[in-house]
LUMLOKE-377320 format. One record per atom (N, C-alpha, C): residue in one letter; x, y, z. Coordinates in steps of 0.001 Angstrom, whole numbers, padded with zeros to 6 digits, always signed. Layout:
residues N
AXYZ
...
***
This chain:
residues 224
M+013639-014723+005906
M+012316-013260+005160
M+012309-013582+003953
K+011047-013895+003422
K+010973-013947+001571
K+010512-012570+001257
F+011090-012800+000075
F+011024-011330-000888
F+010495-011715-001878
R+009484-010581-002954
R+009025-010499-003709
R+009126-009943-004750
H+009453-010136-006161
H+009798-008567-007319
H+008261-008064-007276
E+008809-006832-007429
E+007705-005552-007614
E+007565-004421-008293
Y+006787-004282-009423
Y+007153-003225-010505
Y+005977-002319-010097
K+005794-001173-010195
K+004794-000533-010461
K+004905+000551-011834
H+004044+001052-012119
H+003622+001854-013509
H+002396+003004-012958
Y+002189+004098-013811
Y+001178+004529-013524
Y+000764+004187-015214
I-000690+004673-015045
I-001712+004093-016308
I-002549+004915-016485
N-003489+005709-017364
N-004650+006221-017521
N-005542+005135-017914
R-007072+005725-018159
R-008166+005272-018189
R-008348+004408-019270
S-007587+004786-020515
S-007126+004371-021561
S-006927+002922-021271
D-005387+003044-020578
D-004576+001633-020423
D-005325+001246-019857
Y-006199+001300-018560
Y-006967+000291-017785
Y-007744-000214-018493
F-008424+000007-019513
F-009746-000553-020317
F-009456-001782-021251
I-008086-001330-021148
I-007239-002691-022316
I-006711-003619-021683
L-006344-003331-020253
L-005206-004504-019171
L-006814-005061-018652
K-007912-004386-018706
K-008646-005237-017537
K-009430-006031-018694
T-009638-006174-019701
T-010315-007036-021030
T-009010-008284-020558
R-007565-007856-020812
R-006412-009075-020739
R-007005-009717-019716
L-006639-008906-018380
L-006576-009602-017420
L-007850-010363-017002
E-008802-009602-017223
E-009879-010960-017066
E-010742-012078-017742
N-009187-012066-018925
N-009254-013618-020250
N-008677-014299-019430
I-007356-014136-018689
I-006290-014799-018208
I-005851-015098-016799
M-006103-014321-016089
M-006084-014571-014518
M-007736-014403-013997
E-007393-015256-012285
E-008669-014952-011468
E-008731-013599-010696
P-010068-013335-010504
P-010087-012228-009503
P-009701-012466-007568
D-009216-012159-006998
D-008878-012054-005681
D-009853-012241-004850
R-009979-013353-004147
R-011707-014293-003359
R-012293-013195-002304
N-011536-011973-002175
N-011801-011054-001550
N-012984-009594-001963
V-012980-009795-003243
V-013957-009084-004179
V-015182-008943-003802
N-015864-007939-003831
N-017108-007428-004346
N-017454-007930-005151
P-018954-008070-005727
P-019652-008079-006777
P-018796-007394-008533
E-018328-006713-008170
E-017621-005273-009167
E-016181-005807-009479
G-015860-007037-008825
G-014120-007130-008786
G-013189-006343-007721
K-013803-005841-007011
K-012437-004273-006411
K-013495-004873-004672
Y-012394-003964-004316
Y-012999-003336-002605
Y-011806-002309-002356
M-012107-001797-001227
M-011010-000375-000730
M-010856-000731+000514
I-009624+000030-000087
I-008477-000021+001262
I-008247+001295+001646
R-007988+001540+003176
R-007580+002843+003873
R-006414+002737+004724
S-005363+003477+004757
S-003939+003008+005211
S-003549+004314+006086
L-003467+003805+006888
L-002605+005466+008012
L-001030+005290+007232
Y-000248+006080+007238
Y+001210+005499+007180
Y+001892+006353+008317
F+003077+005800+008378
F+003746+006697+009655
F+005007+006942+008847
D+005489+008581+009029
D+006658+009060+008656
D+007529+009726+009742
N+008808+010775+009779
N+009242+011327+010923
N+009022+012675+010439
L+009713+013477+011299
L+009651+015200+011213
L+010458+015353+009656
Y+011299+014272+009358
Y+011986+014917+008231
Y+011556+014052+007122
D+010285+013934+007141
D+009698+012681+005947
D+010886+011760+005175
K+011538+010952+006258
K+012071+010310+005750
K+011749+009069+004939
A+010341+008583+005433
A+010018+007454+004305
A+009598+007864+002865
L+008925+009092+002907
L+008631+009920+001358
L+010475+010572+000727
R+011238+011098+001228
R+012157+010831+000705
R+012769+009950+000143
E+013016+008892+001285
E+013948+007560+000075
E+012902+006883-000421
K+011652+007395-001025
K+010975+006573-001927
K+010946+007369-003323
I+011099+008886-002771
I+011345+009922-004123
I+012736+009440-004542
D+013683+009289-003969
D+014924+009445-004057
D+015424+007851-004995
G+014701+007459-004391
G+014919+005713-005381
G+015778+004820-004427
V+016213+005038-002641
V+017451+004618-002069
V+016616+003133-002163
N+018053+002219-002124
N+017596+000595-002675
N+017182+000297-001477
N+017534+000381-000187
N+017334-000150+001126
N+016535+000847+001834
R+014621+000261+001849
R+013843+001029+002647
R+013090+000471+003269
E+012170+001201+004219
E+011196+000258+005045
E+009889+001273+004995
K+008794+001108+005363
K+007509+001564+005721
K+006841+000725+006609
F+006319+001699+007355
F+005145+001297+008529
F+003771+001591+008053
R+002664+000939+008529
R+001028+001742+008198
R+000478+000866+008827
F-000813+001592+009214
F-002051+000894+009512
F-002824+000697+008180
R-003596-001235+008345
R-004564-000521+006654
R-006003-001492+007308
Y-006883-001344+006562
Y-008391-002070+006788
Y-008645-001766+005728
Y-009808-002746+005459
Y-010823-002889+004200
Y-012151-002599+004320
N-012563-002197+003234
N-014110-002048+003119
N-015020-001450+004627
D-014113-000435+004975
D-014356+000099+006061
D-014993-000827+007478
D-014309-002230+007480
D-014252-002403+008660
D-013382-002517+009406
T-013346-001581+010565
T-012345-001659+011201
T-012322-002661+012603
S-013036-003839+012230
S-012590-004550+013596
S-011200-005684+012833
F-011030-005500+012062
F-010210-006527+011343
F-008669-004967+010595
I-007784-005018+011659
I-006937-003698+011298
I-005385-004088+011253
R-004434-004176+010426
R-003483-004706+010697
R-002101-003472+010339
L-001610-003920+011859
L-000005-003181+011848
L+000980-004091+010126
E+001502-003035+009620
E+002457-003734+007971
E+003583-002841+008073
K+004923-003724+008177
K+005958-003240+007714
K+006039-003433+006414
K+006299-003082+005683
K+006978-003055+003914
K+008366-002164+003347
S+009225-003728+003311
S+011031-003255+003341
S+010959-003760+001772
K+012044-002803+001158
K+012326-003054-000266
K+013674-003085-000590
I+014388-003978-001356
I+015583-003764-001234
I+015975-004179-003361
N+015917-002955-003535
N+015849-002646-005170
N+014529-003171-005406
N+014114-003933-006641
N+012726-004132-007092
N+012015-005596-006288
L+012928-005782-005216
L+012217-007136-004166
L+012267-006360-003435
C+010504-007062-003039
C+009696-006823-001677
C+009360-007506-001251
N+009260-007151+000789
N+009151-008357+002044
N+007919-007584+002808
K+006190-008204+002875
K+005572-007647+003752
K+005056-008256+005032
Q+005596-007419+006345
Q+005119-008028+007668
Q+003920-007253+007775
S+002927-008294+008845
S+002286-008009+009423
S+001480-008600+010523
V+000917-008137+010964
V+000548-008643+012720
V-001169-007503+012811
R-002192-008324+013336
R-003330-008050+013396
R-003377-006983+014860
V-004144-006122+014682
V-003992-005135+016004
V-005268-004652+015967
T-005691-003927+017515
T-006926-003777+017587
T-007271-002157+016870
S-008770-001994+017248
S-009029-000161+016603
S-008635+000387+018354
E-008802-000159+018873
E-008114+000508+020888
E-006812+000703+020515
Q-005732-000028+020278
Q-004567+000044+020144
Q-004264+001441+019148
V-004754+000735+017856
V-004358+002025+016846
V-004993+003162+017165
K-005877+003550+017926
K-006495+004569+018660
K-004915+005298+019651
R-004843+004340+020191
R-003486+004643+021552
R-002753+005685+021085
I-002062+004476+020102
I-000894+004994+019119
I-001370+006731+018065
I-002234+006558+017727
I-002239+007781+017513
I-002688+008876+018015
D-003039+008830+019762
D-003214+009499+020370
D-001702+009770+020906
G-000584+009164+020436
G+000100+009395+021010
G+000818+008925+022493
D-000333+008055+022726
D-000005+006856+023824
D+001151+006014+023507
Y+002085+005891+023668
Y+003055+004738+022962
Y+003249+003711+024052
E+003787+003493+025445
E+004483+003107+026383
E+003906+002018+026341
W+002854+001629+026280
W+002035-000291+026353
W+002644-001074+025604
M+003454-000246+024513
M+004253-000780+022704
M+004901-002043+023409
S+006005-001170+024740
S+007210-002062+024960
S+006785-002660+025764
N+005609-003387+025834
N+005194-005033+026898
N+004380-005873+026101
C+004221-005394+025035
C+003533-006336+024001
C+004197-007353+023134
E+003916-008085+023117
E+004413-009160+022731
E+004810-009999+021174
E+004213-008950+020728
E+004194-008825+018958
E+004834-008315+018516
K+006488-008968+017872
K+007812-008290+017803
K+007570-006915+016627
L+006543-007478+015796
L+006338-006074+014887
L+006006-004315+015330
V+004883-004486+016686
V+004747-003485+017566
V+005701-003441+018368
L+006791-004020+018560
L+007786-003960+019415
L+008950-002990+018704
E+008972-003382+017456
E+010085-003016+016604
E+009298-001293+015777
L+007696-001451+015752
L+007394+000251+015503
L+007520+000635+016846
Y+007653+000216+018088
Y+007677+001017+019558
Y+009393+001578+019524
S+010013+000848+018344
S+011681+001193+018762
S+011832+002554+017588
K+011181+002365+016767
K+011140+003115+015498
K+010376+004681+016115
I+009384+004593+016387
I+008865+005863+017315
I+009886+006485+018095
K+010617+005775+019177
K+011471+006196+019956
K+012915+006644+019453
G+012920+005854+018428
G+014461+006416+017958
G+014179+007210+016616
Q+013542+007123+015532
Q+013354+007288+014683
Q+012696+008602+014423
L+011685+008849+015493
L+010401+009543+015719
L+009584+009468+014879
L+009003+007976+014566
L+008215+008225+013570
L+007156+008072+014037
L+005859+008842+013409
L+004497+009233+013682
L+003333+009252+012558
P+002285+008573+013203
P+001339+008824+012138
P+001159+010076+010927
K+001494+009482+009830
K+001271+011255+009161
K+000118+011234+008258
T-000487+010386+007311
T-001622+011059+006924
T-002673+009621+006010
I-003830+009579+005890
I-004407+008769+005669
I-004784+008369+004109
V-004271+007357+003185
V-004301+006784+001941
V-005336+006247+001754
E-006441+006636+001002
E-007747+005345+000492
E-007468+005559-000867
Y-007963+003681-001403
Y-008424+004083-002796
Y-009081+002706-002954
I-009461+002425-004172
I-010429+001133-004693
I-009360+000667-005560
R-009106-000922-005115
R-008164-002048-005252
R-009242-002893-006209
E-008823-003594-007537
E-009096-004479-008706
E-007885-005415-008562
P-007589-006406-007822
P-006913-007339-007991
P-007536-008718-008873
Y-006275-009258-009550
Y-005820-010560-010021
Y-004926-011369-009874
T-005016-012514-009891
T-004319-013861-009124
T-003980-015062-010309
M-002869-015403-010141
M-002485-016717-010759
M-001305-017500-010214
E-001952-018752-010164
E-001448-019381-009200
E+000449-019540-010153
A+000639-019773-011314
A+002058-019708-011247
A+002752-018681-011476
G+003532-019006-010547
G+005111-017895-010238
G+004016-016945-009545
N+003116-017387-008426
N+002304-016327-008048
N+002238-014974-008173
V+001532-014998-009335
V+001590-013614-009974
V+000107-012522-008777
R+000310-011667-008600
R-000122-010819-008095
R-000797-009863-008978
I-001798-009615-009551
I-001455-007822-010679
I-003003-006768-009849
T-002402-005771-009720
T-003622-004900-008887
T-003689-003821-009866
I-005096-003208-009896
I-004915-001723-010390
I-005977-000470-009644
D-005021+000322-008768
D-005415+001003-007523
D-006266+002489-008472
S-007231+002767-008099
S-007900+003977-009046
S-008326+004846-007631
E-008719+006124-007671
E-009768+007042-006766
E-009110+007122-005534
I-007848+007380-005583
I-006822+007489-005015
I-007035+008988-003950
K-007299+009113-002590
K-007402+009890-001699
K-006692+010415-000772
T-006575+011265+000010
T-005664+011677+000873
T-006535+012562+002038
G-005914+012481+003239
G-006343+012663+004496
G-005727+014373+004425
I-004366+014590+003605
I-003515+016152+003599
I-003455+015844+005131
L-002461+015155+005410
L-002074+014957+007343
L-002788+014915+008262
N-004235+014344+007761
N-004737+014082+008336
N-004683+012280+009192
T-004816+012418+010713
T-004702+010894+010916
T-005930+010180+011534
D-006812+011060+011316
D-008053+010113+012191
D-008553+008986+011395
F-007709+008188+011440
F-007790+006730+010573
F-009017+005850+011033
L-009525+005651+011907
L-010568+005211+012431
L-012128+006038+012206
N-012501+007008+011924
N-013391+008379+011736
N-013697+008346+009860
R-014320+007227+009401
R-014815+007342+008025
R-015491+008890+007369
N-015711+009403+008263
N-016134+010747+007520
N-014905+011486+008048
A-013761+011230+008377
A-012694+012303+008167
A-012598+013072+006778
Y-012126+014206+006238
Y-012333+014850+005748
Y-010717+013929+004305
M-011425+014085+003164
M-010229+013343+002372
M-010290+014056+000974
V-009376+014382+000092
V-009330+015087-000721
V-008899+014458-001901
S-009563+013974-002822
S-009527+013184-004228
S-007904+013589-005142
T-007420+012715-004972
T-005893+013168-005817
T-006257+013454-007406
N-005525+013338-008643
N-005819+013213-009839
N-006419+012123-010301
N-007564+012137-010682
N-009155+010907-011116
N-008357+009934-011950
D-007667+010497-012910
D-006977+010126-014340
D-006031+009172-013924
T-005508+009004-012742
T-004112+008749-012001
T-004271+007435-011529
M-004377+006036-012381
M-004092+004902-011880
M-002933+004026-011425
I-003053+003209-010379
I-001385+002283-010656
I-001937+001021-010644
L-000777+000341-011673
L-000746-001054-012199
L+000340-001232-011011
E+000336-002067-010522
E+001442-002993-009721
E+001653-004391-009983
V+002268-004870-010427
V+003063-006347-010463
V+003765-006979-009389
K+003649-008046-008985
K+004066-009005-007880
K+004283-010230-008397
Y+005379-010941-008087
Y+005726-012210-008410
Y+006554-012502-008016
D+006441-013840-007501
D+007995-014952-006995
D+009253-014813-007570
N+009601-016237-007834
N+010242-015679-008674
N+010493-015746-010313
F+009686-016086-010635
F+009080-015345-012806
F+008674-015189-012569
L+008065-014339-013897
L+006459-013591-014325
L+006933-014410-015668
P+005916-015210-015752
P+005007-015840-016835
P+005125-015487-018223
D+005496-015637-019544
D+005497-014838-020634
D+003988-014231-020854
I+003138-014936-020307
I+001582-014355-020877
I+001307-013282-020102
I+001754-012868-018457
I+001874-011996-018102
I+002485-010949-018932
K+003451-011002-018834
K+004698-010275-019878
K+003878-009622-020800
N+003392-010457-021955
N+002707-010011-023033
N+001611-008845-022828
I+000451-009633-021806
I-000485-009164-021694
I-000679-007251-020839
I+000405-007186-019963
I+000634-006112-019460
I+001489-004927-019847
T+002159-005324-020960
T+002879-004187-022130
T+002404-003506-022975
L+002475-001974-022128
L+002203-000861-023027
L+003488-000223-023326
E+003483+000061-024236
E+004790+000787-025053
E+004880+002365-024213
T+003547+003020-023848
T+003904+004267-023531
T+004069+004321-021910
R+004080+003110-021117
R+004218+002911-019726
R+005689+002695-019627
R+006175+002923-018192
R+007343+002625-017645
R+007130+002616-016377
S+007993+001987-015459
S+008216+001635-014094
S+008511+003011-013836
S+007520+003359-012187
S+007583+004700-011579
S+008377+004679-010280
A+008802+005616-009611
A+009822+005439-008567
A+008715+005902-007407
F+007380+006622-008032
F+006316+007310-007288
F+005098+006042-006459
S+004815+006045-005644
S+003410+005262-004672
S+002540+006249-004656
K+001196+005216-003828
K+000072+006243-002909
K+000457+006856-002306
Y+001473+006612-000952
Y+001812+007629-000559
Y+002199+008978-000657
A+003614+008195-002117
A+003700+009846-002774
A+003053+010448-003250
I+002108+010111-003944
I+001021+011056-004618
I+000615+011670-003643
S-000035+011152-002683
S-001203+011926-001584
S+000035+012676-000710
R+001412+012833-000845
R+001988+013676+000036
R+002108+015124-001183
I+001876+014962-001754
I+002087+016094-002938
I+001124+017319-002002
Y-000288+016778-001704
Y-000920+017300-001183
Y-000763+018038+000081
G+000340+017762+001186
G+000669+017806+002394
G+001534+017430+003158
***
């Protein structure tokens, strides 16, 4: 299992315009972006009755994991089940493609078919649904602006316009009711393999910003 370094920072709009200018001069945009250099992400996060994933995130538990469904730019023909594991500041993400019908069955509480699935990640989610009482919890949606660099396999993303479903799990419905969180809140994420090039360290340094223990899921759960 391969782990990568990951750091997150809250930034404001002033920070954003400074960083955007720097990043555009040094890094390449992700190949999947639209003409504006962005794309939309919608995720459905799992948690249990005691909000285990949320509490572990806020408390800074060193060894934790979370499951989610995800699709991009309103395209429900390509959905992935993802498991994100984190040990200290090292992260690993596993994913497998699932169908919209499979997603709907899980949202509706139909789980038994999962026990016969050949995909290991689906089987693991099934075991966590049964053993830890994981359930689909809430939708999180946002706009992502991604940049990449081959050296160090660096990926920097800026996420904005974060919306929450407030415990809404109607993941496949593009008209599902969503509420905007603080529109001035943006999250800068920095991911890399073994090293972060000095040039990247320099351009992302903002004296007023520090690493944050919060996440888009945590921000969204403030509302419900």
